[in-house]
N, C-alpha and C positions, 0 to 999 in steps of 0.2 A: 584725401585721407577720410573724409566723411564717408564716401561711396564705400571705400574697403571695409569700415568699420560696420556700415549698414550689411554689406554681404557677408561679413564676419558672422554678424548677429542673426542674419536670416538661416546661415548655415548651421548655427547651434539649435535654433527652433526645428529646422529641416529635420536634424539627427533626432530630437525627440519624437518627432512626428512619424518618422519612417521606421522607427525602432519596432521590429516584428514582435507579435505576441506569441508566435511559435517559431521553433527552429526553421531557418532558410538561408541559403548561401547569402554572406555579407554582401557582395557585389550586387545581387539582385534586388536587395532591401535598398541600398545606396542609390540606386538609380531610380528608385520611385519619387515621383513628386505628391506630396499629399494635397488634395484639394482644399484642405483647411489653411495651409499655409498663406496663399495670397490674401484670404479674407482677414487673417491675424495680422499680417502685414500692413493692410490698409486699414485695419481697425485701431491698432495702437495708436497711432498718431490722433486720431481722433477722439478716443476715450481717455487719454491721458493716464494721470496716476490710477485712477480706478479700474482703467481697462488693463494696465500693467499688471496689479495685484491679480486680478480675475484670469488673465491669461497665463500668468507665472504658476498660480495654484493648479489651475485645470492641468497644464502641461506637466507639472509636477506629480499629480495624482495619477495621470495617463503613464508616466514612465513607470513610476513605482508598480502599478497593476500589471503592467508589460512585463517588467522584470521578474514580479512574481511568478506570473504565469510561466516564463520561460523557466524558472528554477522547478517549479512544480511540476511541468511537464518532463523535464529531464528527470526528476526523482520518482514521480508517481504516475506519470502519463496522462495527467489531466490538468486543466488550468486551475489557479488559485481563486478560491472562494472566501473572502474575508470574514463571512459569517460563520462558516464552517470550519475553517482550517487555521485560525490564530493559535489555536492550542498545539498544532504541530511544530510551531517555531522552535519552543524548548526541546522537544522531542528530537528534532533534527540537529538541533545544536549537540545533544548529547550524543548522537551516534556518529557525528563528525569528530567530535572530541576522543572517542574510544577508538575511532578509526585511523584520525589524522595526528590525534595527540593534542593536548590541551595548548601547548606552546604555538604549534602551527596554526590551530583555530584562533587564538588570540590574535596572531599576527595577520591573519586573513582577515579577521574581523576588523582590526585597526585599518588596514588597507581599503577594506570596503568602505569604512566610514570616512576616511580621506576622499575617496572617490566620489561619494554621494556629496559631501561638502563641496568639492570642487565643481561638479555637476550642477549643484543648486546656485552656488555662485555665478557660473558661467550663464545658466539660464534666467538669473534675475538681471545680469548685466545687458544679455540680448535683448530681453523685453524692455528694460529701461533705455537701450539706444535707440529702439523704435518710437517708444513712447514720448521721448523728448523732441522728436521731430516738429518743427515749427510748421504752420501751414505754410507759409512763404518764406525764403524762396526754395525749400528742400522739397516742398511737395511734388515737384516736377521729377526731382531726383527719386522720390518713392514711386513715382508711377513709371518711370522708366526701368526701376529695379524690378517692380511686381509684374509688370507687363509679360515678360517672359514666362515667368512661373505661372501666371494665368492661363497661357496658352498650353504649355507642357502640361498642366493639372487637368487641364478638361479633354487632352488630346492623348494622355499618356498612359498606355497599359492597361486600362480596364479597371485599375485599383479604385475601389471606392472610397478609401481612406478610413481616418479614425472613427468618424461618427457612427456607422453601424456597429463597429466594435464596442465604443462606449455605450449605446443604446442596449447591445446584449447583455453587456456587464450590469447594468442597472436592472434589466429584466431578470437576470440571473439572481441578485439579491431579492428582487421581489418574488420570485418564485421559492427561494431558499426560506423566506421569513414564512410563507403560505405552507411549505412542505414542513417546516417545524410545528406549526399549528396542526396539520392533518396526522403527523407522526405521534402527536400527543393523545390526539383521539383514538388512532389505531392502536397505540401501545395500550391503552386503557381497556380495549375490547378484545376479549378472548374466548373463542368458540370452545376452548377445550378446558378453561377453568375450573368447571365443576364436573369433568369427566371422572370416572372411576375405572378401575382396573388398567390404567394405562402401564406400558412396559411389564405387565404381570407375566407375559411368556418368557421373559428373559431369566435365565437359571444360573447366572454366573457372573463375573466382572465383565464391565464394560469399560473399554479404553477408546476415546475420542482422541485420535492422535493426528495433530495438524502438523504437515510437513512444510514447511518453509519455501515459498516461492516456487512450490510444485504445481505445474499447470500442463494445460494441453500441449504446450511446446515439446514437452518429453515424448509426444507421440505423433505429432504433426511436423515439427521442424526438422527436417533431416539430421542437422549438426549435432542436435541433442538425442533425437530419436534412436541414432545409431548405436549410442550408448546405453541409453536408459531402457530401450525395449529389450535388449539383449539380458540386461539385470533382471526385468520382469519374468520374461520366459523362463530363465533359470530358477527363478524364485516359484514361479507358477508350478512347474515341474516337481520341484521339491516338496512344496506345500502341499501338492495333491497327493504324493506318494506317501507323505504323513497322514493322510486321512483328513485334511482341513477342506472345507468349500471355500469358494472365493468367488464374489462378484463384483463388477466395476460399472462405472459410468462416468459422465462428465457433468459438472456443476459450472453455474456461471456465478462469478462472483462479484460484489459490489465494488470491488477496488482492483488495481493493478501497480505493481511496483512496490508497494508497501501498506502500512496502516492495517496489519494483519488483526488487530483487534476489532475493526469493523466487520470483516469476514467471520470472526469468532461470535461476535453479538448477533449477526445476521443469521447464523446456524442455530445459535442457542434460542433466539427469540422468535424466529418465525416471522421476521420482518425485514424490509429490505433497508439496510443501515449503510447508506453509501458516503456520509461524512459525519464529521464531529458534532455537527448540531442534532442529527438524529440521534446519535450514539447517545448524548446528553439527555435528550428527551426520553429515550426507552428506559435508561437507567432510573430516571426521576419518577417513571409512570408506574413502578410497583409490577409491571408486566411479569406472569411467572414463566420463565424459559425452561428449556429442557433440563436444567440441573435443579430447579425448584420442583418440577414434576417428578424427577427421578427420586428426589429426597423424600417426597410424598409418597412414592411406590416403595418406601423403605430401604433405597440403598443409601451407602456411605457417599457421600459425594464431596469431590476434591478436584483441585486445580495444580498442576506442575507447572510452573511458569519459570524457566531458566533465564528468560530475558528480562525478569521484574529484578531490577536492583534497589529500587526506590519504594517509598510508600504508595500502595495500590490499594486507596480506600474504596473506589468503584467495585473491588472485587468482592467486598462484602454484600453487594446489593445481587449477585449473579446466582446464587443458590449454592454456594459452595459450603460444605462443613469445615472444610480445611483448605488453606492455600499455602503450597510450597513454593516460595520464591527461591532465586537465586542462591542466597544465603541460607536457606534450609536443607539443601540437598546433599550437604557435606562434602561438595567438591573442594579438593585440596590441590589440584594440579592448577597448571597456568592457564590463563584465558586464550583463546584462538583469536585474538583481536578483538573486536566487538563482542563475538560469541563467546559467552562465560563458559561453557562447558560442551563437550562432543554429545552427540545425540544419543551415543551407547550409554555414556554415564547417566543420562537424564533418565534412559528407560530401566537401567539398573537400579537407580534410586527410587524410581517408582515402585519396583518390586519390593525393595528393601524397606521402604517406608510406609507403603499403602498396602500392598497385595499379601496375601496369605494370613490376614489377622483372623481371628474368630469374629464371628457377628454377620451382620448384614453384607451382601455383596458390594462391591466397589462400582461406582459411576463415576470417571475421572476424564478430565480433559488434560491431556498432556501436548504441550507445544515443543516441538524440536525446532532448533534455530542453527544447527551447522550449515543449512543451505540460506542462510540471510546474508546479505551482502555485508562486508566485501569479499566473502566467499574464500578467503585465503587465511592461514593455510586450510587444507583439507584434512581431516584426521584419518587414520585408518581402522578399519574393523579389527578388534583385538578379541582375544580368548576372552570370553563373559567372567571366567573366573580369575582373572588377573586385573580386573577393573579397580578394586579395593576403593580408596579414596580419590581415585583420578591421578594420583601423581605418576601413573605408568603413561600417560599421554605427555608428559613434559618433555620427553625428546622430540616429539612431533611438533608442539605447539609453536617454536621457533624457526621451524623449517621454512626453506623457500624465500621468496622476495615479500617484503612487506607490502600493503595495500598502496601506499603511495608511489610504489614502482610499478605493481602490476596494472594499477589504474591507469597507466599512460598510454596502455594500447588496449583499443576495445578488443581484439581477438583473444587477448591473453585474458581479460575480464570474462569473455564469453566461455572460454576454456576453464576457467575457475569456477564459474557457476554450473557448467555440465557436471564437473568432477564433485562438486560439493552434493548436489542433487542426487547424484549416484550413489555416494556415501550414504546420505539419508536413507533413500530407497533400500539399499542393501541391508543396512542396519535395521530397519523395520520389519522387513522379511525374515531376517536372521532371528529376531526377537519372536517372531509368531512361530517361527519353527522350532525353537527352543522350548516353547511352551504348547507343542503340538498335543502332548499326552493329556493334558486337562486345558484346553485352549481358553481364553476369554474371547469375548466378541470384540474383536477390532474393528473400528470405523476409522479407517485411514484416509484423509484427505487434503488436498492442497489448500492452503489459504489465499492464495491469488499468484497470478504469473509475475515474473520481474517486469522491469520496464521493456518495452516493444523492442529496442535495439540489442538489449541481452538476450530477450526469449527468441528474437527472430520470427516472432508471432504477435500481431497487436491486437489479439482477443483477449476477452477477461476469463476465459473457460480455465476451469481446474478438472483434477481428478479426484474419483472416490473409489475406494476400496472396502469391501466388507469381507472379513477374514474370520473364521472360526467354524463350529460346527453346522453341519447342513440344515437342521432343524431351524436355525436361527437365519442364517445367511440365505438361505432360499426364500424367504420371506421378501427379500428385495427384488424378486422377479416381479413383483406387480408394480415397482416402481420404474420398471424398463431397465434395469442393470443386467449387464451380459455375465454370463458363467466366465470365469478366471480374472488375470488381473490387467488385461489388456481389451478395452471395449473396442467394437467395431469403428473404423474411422468415420462413417456416416451417422455415429449416434448422436443424437440431439442431447443438448445440455439442458438438465434441470435448473430453474434458479435457485440459487443456495437458501434462500428465504423459505422454500418449502420443506427443507429437511426435517427441522422440528416438528412438524405434523406428521410427516411419514414415519419418522421413527416412533413417536408417541402412539399412532393409531397401527402401526405395522407390527408390533409386539405384543398386541392384545389390547384390552380395554373396552369397555362398554360406555357408550356416550350417553350421559344423563338424558331422561325421558323428557320429551316437550310437553 
């Protein structure tokens, strides 16, 4: 019986040690033997109670970090960084509550808590079983149990075990702390802080329109490109016939799968903001972003943010004269699951509430969210004159299967994403065509790609389009942007953090004399 208990306890620790930090087949993971396991089994009887506590804590931290990595990779395509990502837990819970419902989220959270407690209890029992072994006579049993593991560990499969992983995570934390210090320094340094005449050549409203989850997959992944390129080609012809100029390119975003605000901040601040730590550092620095400079240039600045449903205090530091959150846009229709309102209503509300007013021209950020996960249901483009208060969308909002059904099938998720992005693109292009007689300058760009298994593309590149009068749009030729709405496949992506300075310098301005 003692032997069975020892084997069972060793198996529990084995499961923790072979838990993968990135997705891999379960069978492949189970067949691995961690080189650390024999050392732990030999060390626990020697170190007694102190060793048990140390091993229990180390294995617990290791398991939590790996599970967090798996969850973050599934959601955002990258591992979890405790210094940078803790703030995302609340946002993630809100998204799950909106998509799955509060009751399901609470039930899932309760089940997870029970599983964590059970796993912790099993690990505590396992470490205790081995630490209580007496030196004699059980020591021979220990050696007999461990010897095969020693052979397998040093002969099996070339897996280096958990030590390199743990060292890499420690190095990541050290690097993150260093990056935070550097970001604070960079954020306080701005070559354009004293520049004059920036944006002086712009003679009309400017709308920076972020299309959620719109990336290079729409051009390079055949499944998505087949639909999206057709939509862009039709729009290109219609916009050209209406006298509008277009130039397009690709940008490399700092995030993938989510965290749109990091791309928004990278674009506006001209700094690479890839995590929450850098985001907070830039907001606290007082750096002058694109919208601060637009305000100084005499524009009215605004943010149209239909995804904002709670207080957004950081918005006050971003240079916006006015912030229109979900509750400020006048939508009275039903939400589309997590998506508070269709993109067409958001753009119509932007016209109604911000554009056409007397006084200075508008320089606004508009975040479109119909192509945000869970991507169901997908709205339809309606007659703009029918939009009203949004209740016209009520017949569409409950249509189709709910997210919890669609998300059981990865093929259906990819199809839903393709349809949602296509709707967003069609809506933006129709909006541009609607205003062709007196066009604003539209800067339309994706914030990030979706997770790789949805995008069928594991790159971070997004697309950008400038649409408007030729005397403004053609200035983007110097940035390497190609005519039309479809950049050539070989076009290199610009880092997103270059866009602030390209826009500020590209549309006029005299640099201060040194």
